C-alpha positions, 0 to 999 in steps of 0.5 A: 492570355490570348491576344483576342481575349486580352483585347476583350479584357482590356476593353472591359477594364477600361469600361469598368473604370469609366463607369465607376469613376462616374459613380464612385462609392458603388458596391461591386458584387463579383458574382454579378459582374462575372455573370453580366460580363462573361469574364472568368471569375479568376480574371476578375479576382486578379483584377480586383486584387490589383485595384485593392492594392492601389486603393482604387477599390476596398474589399468590404466582404468576401465577394464585394468591393467598394469603388474609391477612385483612380485618383488614389493610385498616386498616393498609394504609390507614394505610400509604397515608396515610403514603406520600401525605403523603411524596409530597405534599411533592415532587409537584404535585397532578397528579403525585400523583393522575394516573390517565391511564395506565389503572392496574390497578383495585387501584392506582386504588382506592388513588388513590380512597382517597388523594383522600378522605384528602388532602382530609380529606373524608367525602363526595365526588362521583365525577365530581369525583374523576375530574377530579382523577385526570385531568391530561388533561381529555379522558380524564376520562370514561374515568377516571370509568368506572373510578372507579365500578368502584373505588368499587364494590369499596371499597363491598364492603369497607366503605371507601366507602358510597353518599351522598345523591346520584348519584355521591356516596360516603362515606368510612367511616373517620375521616380525621382519625385517619388523618392524625394517625397518618400524621404520628406514624408519620413522626415515628418514621422516620429519613427524617423531613424536618427541616422537619416536626419543628416541626409534630409538637408541634401536630398537633391539630384546628386544624392539621388544619383549616388543612391541609384548608383549604389543600388544598381551595383547591388542589383548587378551583384545580386543577379550574378550572385554565387551565394545569397547576399546577406547585407541590407542596402543601407549597410551596402551603401555605407560600405561601398560609397563611404556614405557615413551617417552620424546622428 
């Protein structure tokens, strides 16, 4: 996306948000919006894919969307974190972040958010994230192009912002707060695994730091992997840090 076109599209997005936040519940017709805005339909489709993934909009028919609220973003991210913690207990890191199937840009935006939350990072390099999302290294460049697009959209919604270097982005929300809230929410569900119960009495900075340390080590191993890693994070954490859980 060229700089001039990117600026024009960014202004369009901000105008769209302002208009519909002051008229929530309105139905948006993609074809009509394309005609009145002169924005390519492909770009609009990508935009609404991300908006729907964050529950800002709801798709109500093939080309129609209902505007909900920008206030839905934070609850949506909290739900993303809960799902992420649950899946991390049974999936390998490759399975958890696999984006080689060229998912819709909304799904890829969620993957991008998940990477920041899972590793508890406030600043990350997009090329590194693309490698995490690419179990097949030969697909990394293809994934990276789409990761930049996902980051662009998340920047429009104040979820990400530019960092100090090229390709570096900052996560605007508090990862610790999100992780703690996810574990607290999990503790109130019937689906909570018994092995997690002992941990719920010690969700503090020390515990979160131990999780981050384990996950960063796992990330480094994965990025420099000679062979695919076939171990869920939960098992890795137990093995490397003797964090044995008992029911």
